[in-house]
C-alpha positions as CSV (number, residue, x, y, z in Angstrom):
1,M,8.3,-47.9,-19.0
2,A,4.7,-46.6,-16.3
3,S,4.6,-48.6,-13.8
4,W,1.7,-51.3,-13.1
5,L,-0.3,-48.4,-10.6
6,E,-0.3,-46.1,-13.8
7,E,-1.1,-48.7,-16.6
8,L,-3.9,-49.5,-14.2
9,E,-5.0,-46.0,-13.4
10,R,-4.7,-45.2,-17.6
11,R,-7.2,-48.9,-18.5
12,E,-9.5,-47.7,-15.6
13,A,-9.7,-43.9,-16.9
14,D,-10.1,-45.8,-20.8
15,A,-12.9,-47.4,-19.5
16,Q,-14.9,-44.6,-17.6
17,E,-14.7,-42.5,-20.9
18,Q,-16.4,-45.6,-22.5
19,I,-18.7,-45.9,-20.2
20,A,-19.7,-42.2,-20.7
21,E,-20.0,-42.5,-24.3
22,L,-21.9,-45.4,-24.2
23,R,-23.8,-43.5,-21.6
24,R,-24.7,-40.9,-24.3
25,Q,-25.4,-43.2,-27.1
26,I,-28.2,-44.7,-24.9
27,A,-30.3,-41.9,-23.6
28,E,-29.9,-40.8,-28.0
29,L,-31.3,-44.0,-28.8
30,T,-33.6,-43.9,-25.8
31,A,-34.9,-40.2,-27.1
32,L,-35.2,-41.5,-31.1
33,L,-36.6,-44.4,-29.7
34,V,-39.8,-42.5,-27.5
35,E,-39.7,-40.7,-31.1
36,Q,-41.1,-43.2,-32.8
37,E,-43.1,-45.1,-30.4
38,E,-45.6,-41.4,-30.1
39,V,-45.2,-41.4,-34.6
40,A,-46.6,-44.8,-34.7
41,S,-49.5,-44.3,-31.9
42,R,-50.2,-40.9,-34.2
43,L,-50.3,-43.1,-37.8
44,E,-52.6,-46.1,-35.3
45,I,-54.7,-43.5,-34.3
46,T,-55.4,-42.1,-37.8
47,R,-55.4,-45.3,-39.1
48,E,-58.7,-46.2,-36.7
49,T,-60.3,-43.0,-36.9
50,M,-60.0,-43.3,-41.1
51,G,-61.4,-46.7,-40.4
52,E,-63.9,-46.0,-38.5
53,I,-65.1,-42.6,-41.1
54,L,-64.6,-45.1,-44.3
55,A,-67.4,-47.7,-42.6
56,G,-69.7,-44.6,-42.0
57,D,-69.6,-44.9,-38.3
58,S,-70.6,-41.4,-37.1
59,A,-70.1,-41.8,-33.0
60,V,-67.5,-40.9,-31.8
61,T,-65.6,-43.1,-29.5
62,G,-62.7,-43.3,-26.9
63,P,-61.7,-45.4,-23.9
64,G,-65.1,-46.6,-22.4
65,L,-67.4,-43.7,-24.3
66,R,-69.4,-43.7,-27.3
67,F,-71.4,-40.7,-28.4
68,A,-73.4,-40.8,-31.2
69,E,-74.4,-37.8,-33.3
């Protein structure tokens, strides 16, 4: 039977392994979240642009800008 100190060290090592795995999973999920936020942003911009086009708005707009053709 392992001593209490050996058991404590084993449990600590297990906890550290789980922490490392969780950090890896968080990093992976964070990267996926960033990708999906970029996709959503591009789709929103496309929707807004198409709405302007279909409404017959020939102006180019942006933050604080509006240039008529």
